[in-house]
Each structure stands twice: as structure tokens, then as C-alpha cells.
C-alpha positions as CSV (number, residue, x, y, z in Angstrom):
1,M,55.2,-3.5,6.6
2,S,54.8,-0.6,4.0
3,D,52.0,-0.2,2.0
4,G,52.0,-0.5,-1.5
5,D,54.5,-3.0,-2.1
6,S,52.2,-5.3,-3.7
7,K,52.8,-8.6,-5.6
8,D,49.9,-8.4,-7.8
9,D,51.3,-9.0,-11.3
10,G,47.9,-8.2,-13.0
11,R,47.1,-12.0,-13.5
12,G,44.7,-12.3,-10.9
13,S,45.5,-13.0,-7.1
14,G,49.1,-12.3,-7.2
15,R,50.5,-16.1,-7.1
16,G,51.3,-16.2,-10.7
17,G,49.5,-18.0,-13.6
18,A,48.5,-20.9,-10.9
19,D,45.4,-19.6,-9.8
20,R,44.2,-18.5,-13.0
21,A,40.7,-19.4,-13.9
22,P,40.3,-22.0,-16.8
23,R,39.0,-20.5,-20.1
24,R,35.2,-21.7,-20.6
25,R,35.0,-23.8,-23.9
26,T,32.3,-24.8,-25.7
27,G,31.4,-28.5,-27.0
28,G,34.2,-30.6,-28.5
29,G,37.1,-27.9,-26.9
30,V,36.8,-25.4,-29.9
31,P,36.8,-21.8,-28.9
32,P,33.8,-19.9,-29.9
33,P,34.0,-18.0,-33.3
34,V,35.0,-14.4,-32.9
35,G,34.7,-12.0,-35.8
36,R,32.0,-10.6,-38.2
37,G,28.6,-11.7,-37.4
38,S,29.3,-13.5,-34.3
39,T,27.2,-12.8,-31.5
40,L,29.6,-13.3,-28.6
41,Q,32.0,-10.4,-29.8
42,E,33.3,-8.3,-26.8
43,P,32.6,-4.7,-27.2
44,A,35.3,-2.4,-27.6
45,P,36.8,-0.7,-24.5
46,S,35.8,2.8,-25.9
47,S,31.9,1.6,-25.8
48,R,32.0,0.4,-22.4
49,G,31.8,4.1,-20.9
50,F,32.0,4.8,-17.3
51,R,29.9,2.2,-15.9
52,G,31.9,-0.3,-18.1
53,F,35.2,1.1,-16.4
54,L,33.9,0.6,-13.1
55,R,33.2,-3.1,-13.6
56,T,36.4,-3.7,-15.4
57,G,37.9,-3.6,-11.3
58,P,40.2,-1.0,-9.5
59,P,43.1,0.6,-11.6
60,V,46.6,-0.2,-10.2
61,G,47.4,1.7,-7.1
62,P,45.5,2.6,-3.6
63,T,42.2,1.1,-5.2
64,R,43.5,-2.3,-4.8
65,P,43.1,-4.3,-1.7
66,E,46.9,-5.7,-2.7
67,F,48.0,-2.2,-2.3
68,W,47.6,-2.0,1.6
69,R,50.0,-4.5,3.4
70,S,50.3,-3.6,6.8
71,P,49.5,-6.7,9.1
72,L,48.4,-4.1,12.0
73,R,45.0,-3.1,10.3
74,G,42.0,-4.7,11.1
75,P,39.0,-3.8,12.9
76,W,40.3,-4.6,16.4
77,L,42.9,-2.1,16.3
78,T,40.5,0.5,14.7
79,S,38.2,0.0,17.0
80,A,40.6,0.5,20.2
81,F,41.6,3.7,18.6
82,G,37.7,4.6,18.3
83,A,36.9,3.9,21.9
84,V,39.2,6.4,22.8
85,L,37.9,8.9,20.5
86,L,34.5,8.2,21.4
87,I,35.3,9.2,25.2
88,G,37.6,12.3,24.5
89,I,35.7,13.7,21.3
90,P,32.3,14.6,23.2
91,V,34.3,16.0,26.0
92,L,36.0,18.3,23.7
93,F,32.5,19.3,22.4
94,V,31.0,20.0,25.1
95,T,33.8,22.3,26.8
96,G,34.1,23.8,23.5
97,L,30.2,25.2,23.5
98,L,31.1,26.0,27.3
99,S,34.0,28.5,25.7
100,Y,31.5,29.9,23.4
101,A,28.6,30.2,26.1
102,A,31.4,32.0,28.1
103,Y,31.9,34.9,25.7
104,N,28.0,35.7,26.1
105,P,27.6,35.6,22.4
106,D,23.9,36.6,22.5
107,L,25.3,40.0,23.6
108,G,25.6,42.2,20.4
109,A,29.2,43.5,21.2
110,N,30.4,39.6,21.9
111,D,29.0,38.2,18.7
112,K,31.4,37.0,16.4
113,T,29.2,34.5,14.6
114,P,26.1,36.8,13.6
115,D,24.4,33.8,11.6
116,R,24.6,30.9,13.9
117,G,20.9,30.8,14.3
118,W,19.4,27.8,16.4
119,L,23.0,26.5,16.7
120,G,23.0,28.6,19.8
121,F,20.1,27.2,21.1
122,Y,21.8,26.1,24.7
123,L,23.2,29.7,25.6
124,F,22.8,30.8,29.0
125,A,24.1,33.4,31.2
126,W,27.7,32.6,31.9
127,P,28.2,32.3,36.0
128,T,30.8,34.0,37.9
129,D,31.2,31.0,40.4
130,P,33.4,29.2,40.8
131,H,35.9,32.0,39.4
132,W,38.1,29.5,38.0
133,L,35.5,27.9,35.9
134,Y,36.9,29.2,32.5
135,R,40.3,28.3,33.4
136,L,39.3,24.8,33.9
137,T,36.8,24.2,30.9
138,Q,39.1,25.7,28.6
139,G,42.2,24.3,30.1
140,V,40.7,20.7,29.6
141,H,39.6,21.5,26.1
142,V,42.5,23.0,24.9
143,T,45.0,20.1,26.6
144,L,42.7,17.2,25.6
145,G,42.5,18.5,21.9
146,I,46.3,18.4,21.8
147,V,46.8,14.7,23.2
148,L,44.0,13.4,20.9
149,V,46.1,14.2,17.8
150,P,48.2,11.1,17.8
151,V,45.4,9.0,18.6
152,L,43.3,10.8,15.8
153,L,45.9,10.6,13.5
154,A,46.5,6.7,14.2
155,K,42.5,6.3,13.8
156,L,43.0,7.5,10.3
157,W,45.7,5.5,9.0
158,S,43.9,2.6,10.3
159,V,41.3,3.2,8.2
160,V,42.6,4.7,4.9
161,P,42.0,1.8,2.9
162,R,38.2,2.3,3.2
163,L,39.0,6.0,1.8
164,F,39.9,4.2,-1.6
165,T,37.2,1.4,-1.9
166,W,36.4,0.7,-5.6
167,P,34.3,1.4,-7.1
168,P,34.1,4.8,-5.5
169,V,30.1,4.9,-5.5
170,R,27.9,1.6,-5.8
171,S,24.2,3.3,-4.9
172,V,22.5,6.1,-3.5
173,S,23.2,5.0,0.0
174,H,26.9,4.1,-0.4
175,A,27.1,7.7,-2.0
176,L,25.5,9.1,1.1
177,E,27.8,7.0,3.3
178,R,30.6,8.2,1.4
179,L,29.7,11.7,2.0
180,S,29.3,11.3,5.7
181,V,33.0,9.8,6.0
182,L,34.3,12.8,4.0
183,L,32.6,15.4,6.2
184,L,33.7,13.1,9.3
185,V,37.2,13.1,8.1
186,G,37.6,16.7,6.9
187,G,35.7,17.9,9.8
188,A,38.1,16.3,12.3
189,L,41.3,17.5,10.4
190,F,39.7,21.0,10.1
191,E,39.1,21.3,13.6
192,F,42.4,20.1,15.2
193,A,44.4,21.8,12.7
194,T,42.7,25.2,13.4
195,G,42.6,24.8,17.1
196,V,46.2,23.9,16.9
197,L,47.0,26.8,14.7
198,N,45.1,29.0,17.4
199,I,46.8,28.1,20.4
200,Q,50.2,28.9,18.4
201,L,48.5,32.3,17.4
202,D,49.5,31.5,13.7
203,Y,46.5,32.7,12.2
204,V,47.1,31.5,8.6
205,F,43.7,30.3,7.9
206,P,41.3,32.6,6.3
207,G,38.8,34.5,8.1
208,S,38.2,34.6,11.9
209,F,38.9,31.5,14.1
210,Y,35.7,32.1,16.1
211,P,33.3,31.3,13.1
212,L,35.2,28.8,11.5
213,H,36.0,26.8,14.5
214,F,32.2,27.0,15.5
215,Y,30.5,25.8,12.1
216,G,33.1,23.6,11.9
217,A,32.4,21.7,15.0
218,W,28.6,21.6,14.3
219,V,29.6,19.9,11.0
220,F,32.2,17.3,12.4
221,I,29.9,16.4,15.5
222,G,27.1,15.6,13.4
223,A,29.3,13.5,11.0
224,F,30.6,11.7,14.1
225,V,27.0,11.1,15.8
226,V,26.0,9.4,12.5
227,H,29.3,7.4,12.0
228,V,29.3,6.3,15.8
229,A,25.5,5.2,15.2
230,F,26.6,2.8,12.5
231,R,30.0,1.9,14.0
232,I,29.2,1.3,17.5
233,P,28.0,-2.3,17.4
234,L,31.1,-3.5,15.2
235,M,33.1,-1.7,17.8
236,V,31.7,-3.3,20.9
237,R,31.8,-6.7,19.0
238,M,35.4,-6.0,18.3
239,L,36.7,-5.2,21.7
240,R,34.6,-7.7,23.5
241,G,35.8,-10.6,21.1
242,G,39.5,-9.8,21.4
243,G,40.1,-8.6,24.8
244,L,43.0,-6.1,25.2
245,R,44.8,-8.2,27.4
246,E,45.2,-10.9,24.9
247,E,46.0,-8.2,22.5
248,L,48.7,-7.0,24.4
249,R,50.5,-10.3,25.3
250,H,51.5,-11.1,21.5
251,P,54.9,-9.4,20.2
252,A,55.2,-8.6,16.6
253,G,56.5,-12.0,15.1
254,R,53.5,-13.9,17.0
255,A,50.5,-11.5,16.5
256,A,47.7,-13.1,15.7
257,R,46.3,-12.2,12.1
258,P,43.0,-10.3,12.2
259,V,39.9,-12.2,10.8
260,P,38.6,-10.6,7.5
261,D,35.6,-8.3,8.6
262,G,34.7,-7.5,5.0
263,G,35.0,-3.8,5.4
264,G,38.6,-3.7,3.6
265,L,40.7,-3.3,6.4
266,V,42.6,-6.5,6.7
267,A,45.7,-6.8,4.3
268,P,44.6,-9.9,1.9
269,D,48.6,-10.2,1.6
270,P,50.1,-8.7,4.5
271,A,53.4,-8.0,4.7
272,P,56.0,-9.4,7.8
273,P,55.1,-7.6,10.7
274,S,57.7,-5.3,12.3
275,I,55.7,-4.0,15.1
276,S,52.9,-5.8,17.2
277,R,49.6,-4.1,17.9
278,R,50.9,-4.2,21.4
279,G,53.7,-1.7,20.1
280,A,51.3,0.7,18.0
281,L,49.2,1.4,20.9
282,S,52.1,1.7,23.1
283,M,53.5,4.0,20.4
284,V,50.3,6.2,20.0
285,G,50.0,6.5,23.9
286,A,53.5,7.7,24.3
287,G,53.0,10.3,21.9
288,S,50.2,11.6,23.7
289,L,51.7,11.4,26.8
290,A,54.5,13.5,25.5
291,L,52.2,16.4,24.2
292,L,50.6,16.2,27.6
293,V,53.7,16.8,29.5
294,V,54.9,19.5,27.0
295,N,51.5,21.3,26.9
296,A,49.5,20.7,30.2
297,G,51.9,23.3,32.2
298,Q,50.5,26.4,30.4
299,S,47.1,25.8,32.0
300,I,47.9,24.3,35.3
301,G,50.4,27.0,36.5
302,G,53.1,27.0,39.0
303,S,56.2,25.1,38.9
304,W,54.5,23.0,36.0
305,R,54.7,26.0,33.7
306,V,58.6,25.2,32.9
307,T,57.3,22.2,31.2
308,A,55.1,23.7,28.8
309,L,57.7,23.7,26.1
310,L,55.6,23.7,22.9
311,A,53.2,26.3,24.4
312,P,53.7,30.0,23.2
313,R,53.6,31.4,26.7
314,G,55.0,28.6,28.5
315,Q,57.5,31.0,30.6
316,D,56.7,33.9,32.8
317,P,57.4,37.2,31.2
318,G,59.5,38.4,34.0
319,P,59.6,39.2,37.8
320,G,57.5,41.7,40.0
321,P,54.0,42.0,40.5
322,N,53.3,42.3,37.0
323,G,55.3,38.8,36.0
324,F,52.4,36.7,34.8
325,Q,51.3,36.2,31.3
326,V,50.3,39.0,28.7
327,N,47.8,38.3,25.9
328,K,48.2,41.4,24.2
329,T,50.9,44.3,24.4
330,A,50.2,47.7,24.9
331,A,52.6,48.2,21.6
332,G,51.2,45.6,19.6
333,V,47.6,47.0,19.6
334,G,48.9,50.5,19.0
335,I,48.1,52.2,22.5
336,R,50.2,55.6,22.3
337,A,51.9,57.3,25.7
338,R,49.3,60.1,25.2
339,D,46.4,57.6,25.6
340,V,47.6,56.2,29.0
341,G,49.3,59.2,30.3
342,P,47.7,62.2,32.5
343,A,45.1,63.3,30.3
344,W,43.6,59.8,30.4
345,R,40.0,60.1,31.7
346,L,37.4,57.5,32.3
347,V,33.9,58.4,31.2
348,L,31.0,56.7,32.8
349,R,27.4,56.7,31.5
350,G,24.1,55.5,32.6
351,A,20.6,56.2,33.1
352,G,20.9,59.5,31.2
353,Q,23.8,60.8,33.3
354,E,27.7,61.0,32.6
355,R,30.7,61.2,34.8
356,V,34.3,61.7,33.9
357,L,37.0,60.7,36.4
358,T,40.6,61.1,36.4
359,R,43.0,57.9,38.0
360,A,43.5,60.0,41.0
361,Q,39.4,60.1,41.4
362,L,39.4,56.6,41.0
363,L,41.9,55.9,43.6
364,A,40.0,58.2,46.0
365,L,37.0,55.8,45.8
366,P,36.7,53.0,48.0
367,Q,39.2,50.3,46.8
368,H,38.2,46.3,47.0
369,R,40.4,43.4,46.2
370,A,39.6,40.3,44.2
371,A,42.2,37.2,44.2
372,L,41.2,36.0,40.2
373,P,43.2,34.5,37.3
374,I,43.2,35.3,33.8
375,A,42.5,32.5,31.7
376,C,42.7,32.5,27.7
377,V,40.9,31.0,24.9
378,E,44.5,29.4,23.8
379,G,44.3,27.4,26.8
380,W,47.1,29.2,29.0
381,S,46.2,30.7,32.2
382,T,47.5,32.3,35.1
383,E,47.4,31.5,38.8
384,D,45.5,34.0,41.2
385,Q,46.6,37.1,41.0
386,L,45.7,40.0,43.7
387,W,43.8,42.5,42.1
388,S,42.6,45.8,43.5
389,G,40.2,48.7,42.1
390,V,36.7,50.0,42.2
391,R,33.8,47.7,42.0
392,L,31.8,47.8,38.8
393,R,28.7,47.7,40.6
394,D,29.8,51.2,42.8
395,L,30.7,52.7,39.3
396,A,27.1,52.0,38.0
397,A,25.7,53.6,41.2
398,L,27.8,57.0,40.0
399,V,25.4,57.4,37.2
400,G,22.5,56.8,38.7
401,H,22.0,53.0,38.8
402,L,22.0,52.3,42.7
403,H,20.2,48.9,42.7
404,L,20.5,45.7,40.7
405,P,23.1,47.8,38.2
406,P,22.5,46.4,34.4
407,G,25.1,45.2,32.0
408,V,28.1,47.5,30.7
409,F,29.5,48.2,27.4
410,V,33.1,48.3,27.9
411,Q,35.5,50.5,25.6
412,S,39.5,50.4,25.3
413,A,41.6,52.6,24.2
414,Q,43.1,50.1,22.0
415,R,43.6,51.2,18.2
416,S,43.9,47.9,16.3
417,G,43.2,44.2,16.8
418,S,40.1,42.4,17.9
419,F,38.2,42.8,21.2
420,R,38.5,46.6,21.6
421,S,35.1,46.5,23.3
422,T,33.1,44.1,25.2
423,T,29.8,43.5,26.7
424,L,29.3,42.3,30.2
425,R,26.3,41.0,31.6
426,D,24.3,42.1,34.7
427,N,25.2,39.2,37.0
428,Q,28.9,40.0,35.9
429,V,28.7,43.5,37.0
430,R,26.7,42.7,40.2
431,D,29.6,40.4,41.7
432,P,31.3,42.1,44.3
433,R,34.6,40.6,43.1
434,S,34.1,42.3,39.7
435,L,36.6,45.3,39.2
436,L,37.7,48.1,37.2
437,A,41.3,47.1,38.5
438,L,43.9,49.9,38.8
439,R,46.5,47.9,40.8
440,V,47.7,44.1,41.0
441,N,49.8,42.2,43.6
442,G,50.3,45.5,45.3
443,A,51.6,47.5,42.3
444,D,50.5,49.5,39.7
445,L,49.2,47.9,36.5
446,S,52.0,47.8,34.0
447,P,51.1,49.2,30.5
448,D,51.1,45.5,28.9
449,H,48.5,44.7,31.9
450,G,46.1,47.7,30.9
451,Y,47.3,50.7,32.8
452,P,45.7,52.9,33.7
453,A,42.6,50.7,34.2
454,R,41.1,47.4,33.2
455,V,38.3,45.1,33.6
456,I,38.7,41.9,35.7
457,V,35.9,39.9,36.2
458,P,35.4,36.0,37.8
459,A,35.3,33.0,35.2
460,N,35.4,35.6,32.3
461,P,37.5,34.7,29.0
462,G,41.0,36.7,29.1
463,V,40.0,38.9,26.3
464,H,37.1,39.7,27.8
465,N,38.7,41.7,30.8
466,T,39.2,44.5,28.7
467,K,42.6,46.4,29.1
468,W,43.1,50.4,28.9
469,V,39.5,51.2,29.5
470,T,38.4,54.5,28.4
471,R,34.4,54.4,28.7
472,L,31.5,52.4,30.4
473,T,28.1,52.4,29.3
474,F,25.6,50.9,31.9
475,G,22.2,49.6,30.3
476,D,21.2,51.2,27.1
477,G,20.7,47.9,25.3
478,T,23.4,45.9,27.1
């Protein structure tokens, strides 16, 4: 069933000379004169130009229909894969938009895409209830994206002959259609590739992941919508005309040959089948299921975490109260012993006032507890951890914001890497579960979890739960 094993010998249909069209003859059976003065003389190939080249037919290789010989390709199989993506991709897009909104990117310190313009039209104040909201939306986004990889690759395989249609461009409308397909395929590969690399913490792409993935998503979804608008009637017709049960009954040797659709998917000279469409669907489904099993545990947590074999944080880092996942370590971001030692101080500013507190003074303030998870953009999350510390709204009151405290600009002792500061919205500061945490699960924070103090806010992306906090500035444009 391998593609490229063509029987075309350059003499027409690939069946030898029997199907060659007879030569046209003039009256009396004498061929037309060729030579000087003949008006029927064929122009030399060099004079034909680019248009003549296109009219001579496709060159040898993938531009010829006979090159593609898989008997599986056809509008039904392509429609089956397309139906799965038609459901999955909108869910990916919506959860991706929600992930972006959770960063509150309209607040200055959080904006990683400063030129987004109207693409941020939907942004809203990210809520703090339910406290597991970001854990759910980002877990679905990452897990579903990984699960759809085999479906996407199978879909691209099923339509690859269309990428080599000849001539490449037939008209302006055809050129626009080809451009939309290029944006669709390129956008899909770019979004899935950068997403997987980000999950694996492998930042080999140039620039920041956030703007690349954000702008790439809009390009991809635009091309996707255009493609769906043109192709969904065919997809519905194919799936209705060839029922799933009927297709799944056929083994490889008795699979019904697809009806030619005029779209270049059905092989004109198919090779003997080595797998049925039932087998192809099963193989892709098994691949997606396997990826679900070895990745979902990082988002589900609990006993499922041991199954997250492909996740970079599939296992707990160690026992004890601080034995849960870490996004970045103290050593990795340049935290020095003197930055978090006895000389550490927390500076509070707001309403024209300033307070400087030691950790002992913070511990002397009223302590509150909140059971909250940590969820990260890479898709991993923890179960609820029991944090204790001082409410952010109580700290705002110490510098004059007694009622309806504003947002806060949070700064860290982190010396390198991204997200050394963040801005929290006023609704986040006012939530009674939002803490400047000093302890977790009954023990002092470990250095990797943000000792001496860190922010913890319900439904907040993990990178905005800033660690090694040194300064909180309430108001002043936050």
C-alpha cells in the first residue's frame, strides 16, 4: 500500500500501449506535413514558457495521481478524522483563550503580547471561583491537545495528495484556496508543535512561547473556520452516505473501494490493501488512548500521577509537607541565601504609606488557611494543598486600604527567568482565600516553594502565584 509505487510508464494510462489514443490522420491516411512553411508545426518546448509547462501535464513524482496508491484514502476516511477534529479543535481554542484570560494580560505587568490589539476583545476579569477553574481548563487544553496529535497526523496523511495537485495554481480563486490550506496545515503543525515543546519545557523555538502560540492560534483558527465552511457539506454527505457500522464491518481484503470524489483523494490505481479502514481508525484511536493514559495523570493528580510517563513532572519530587510539584527551583532562578535569610524583609506600599515587616512580624499577624491547588500552563497541577499565612486584603489594610482594596503589584527576589513580578486584580486581592503564604501543610515553605513568603490565589495560573516575595504595592495603577 506504499505511495509512490506507480505503474505509469509514461505512455498514458499506465497499462502499456493498448490504451494509447490513435493518431489523428488527414484524408487519405497521409500524415500532415511537417517542415518549413507548415502552419501545423509544433512550437519548440523552449518557446512554450511557464504556461506551456503547466499544460504539458504533471511531472514525474507526487504531482501525478498514480503516485498515490493507498487504497484507504478517500472522502469517507478524511471526513471521519475531520469530524473528530471539528469537535476537538474548537474546545482547544476556547480553553486556550481562557488560559490567556486567566493571566489578566490587560494588566501591564502581565502582558506578554503587547500588540494583540482587537484580538484581546474578549478579555474579562478572571474569577477566583471555583478555585479549581484554571486547573480544569488548562488540564483539558493540554491533555486534549496531546490526544488529538494522532488524529491530526492521520488527517494530514489522508489529504496529502491535494497538497501536490497540478497545476499548482489554476486561477485567482484556486490560489486563494491553496493559501488557506497552507495556513491551515502550517498553523496546525505550528500550534501543536509549540504546545508539545512547551509541555516538555523544550524552548527551541525563537522568541517567547506566549506571543508565538497566541498569534499562531488566531491564524490557525481563521484558516480552520474558512476550511470548515467549504468542506462541512461534503463531510456530512460522506458520513451519512457511508455509515460507520458498515465501514467497520469490512476487513482489509473486502473493503469497498471508495467512490471517486473528484478531489484527488481516491487512488486511480490502488495497491492491494494491507489494512482496512476499520484497522486505520482503530490504530489512530489506540494511539490517542495511549497518549491519554501516559499524560492525563499530571493534571488529574492523586494515584493517577504515576501513569504520567511522558510528563516532565509525572512523579512527586519527594515526601513530606512540601512534597509536591515545583515549577521553578530557587537555585534555577538565582535565589541566594542572603536573599531569603534573616535579613529578608517584606515591603508594603499603598495610599502613600509604607511598612516594612520581618517574617516574624508576619507570623504574629492573624493567620488564615486555604486549601488550594497549583496549576501550571504546561498542564500539570497538584491536588489541594493546605496553605497558611496572611490575607492579602489584611496586608492592604496595613497601608491604608481599609475598604475595597485595589489590585497589587507583586515583586520577587528572583534574579533571572520570566515572571519575576505579577499584577493581581482587585477581585483576587479581596478574596479571603488569597494569601501571602508562609507555611504549607503545617510546615514552613521550602526554598523551592517560595520561602520566606509566596502568593497563593484561587484559580490563578501557577506562575502568577509569585514566590520569594519581597514587595507588595497596592493600587498605583494596578
